[in-house]
C-alpha positions in Angstrom: -21.6 24.2 30.5 -20.1 21.9 33.1 -18.8 18.4 32.4 -18.6 15.4 34.6 -15.8 12.9 34.1 -16.1 9.5 35.8 -13.9 6.4 35.8 -14.2 3.0 37.3 -15.2 -0.6 36.9 -18.6 -1.9 35.8 -19.5 -5.3 37.2 -21.2 -8.0 35.2 -24.7 -7.1 34.2 -24.6 -3.4 35.3 -23.9 -1.9 31.9 -27.6 -2.2 31.0 -28.6 -0.3 34.1 -26.1 2.5 33.4 -27.3 2.8 29.8 -30.9 3.0 31.0 -30.0 5.7 33.5 -28.1 7.8 31.0 -30.9 7.5 28.4 -33.6 8.4 30.9 -31.9 11.7 31.7 -32.8 13.8 28.7 -30.3 16.5 29.4 -27.1 14.5 29.1 -24.7 14.4 26.1 -21.3 12.9 25.9 -19.8 9.4 25.8 -19.2 6.3 27.8 -15.9 4.6 27.0 -15.5 0.9 27.8 -12.5 -1.4 27.9 -12.5 -5.1 28.3 -9.1 -6.8 27.7 -7.6 -5.1 24.7 -10.9 -4.0 23.2 -12.0 -0.4 23.6 -15.4 1.0 22.6 -17.6 4.0 23.1 -21.3 4.8 23.3 -22.2 8.4 22.4 -25.3 10.2 23.8 -27.0 13.4 22.7 -29.7 14.8 24.9 -30.2 11.5 26.6 -30.4 9.5 23.4 -27.8 6.9 22.3 -26.7 8.1 18.9 -23.8 5.8 18.0 -21.6 3.1 19.4 -18.3 1.3 18.4 -16.9 -1.9 19.9 -13.9 -3.3 18.1 -15.1 -3.5 14.5 -18.8 -3.6 15.5 -20.8 -0.4 15.2 -24.3 0.8 16.2 -26.7 -1.6 17.7 -24.4 -4.5 17.1 -21.7 -2.8 19.2 -24.1 -2.2 22.1 -25.4 -5.8 22.0 -21.8 -7.1 22.1 -21.0 -4.8 25.0 -24.1 -5.9 26.9 -23.0 -9.6 26.5 -19.5 -9.1 28.1 -19.2 -11.3 31.2 -16.0 -9.7 32.5 -15.6 -6.6 34.6 -15.4 -3.6 32.2 -13.3 -0.6 32.8 -15.1 2.6 32.0 -14.5 6.3 31.5 -17.1 8.8 30.6 -17.5 12.5 29.8 -21.0 13.6 30.3 -22.3 17.2 29.9 -25.7 18.5 30.8 -27.2 20.1 27.6 
């Protein structure tokens, strides 16, 4: 199984597009790690489905909604594997 590691910045409003892209690809599993200021969070995927998320103390859907509301540029790192 090959893994793809990516890193970069996500501009305002682009996180929703990235989540939609990863969710639409049923064969991907892994995580997307996001950093804004001093807060770090992750969204985990399994076979194209979001299965968990953490942002600071928030978890699950609350964490994802909080990440989607961020207005600053977000630093991201991901490790995605085709399954």
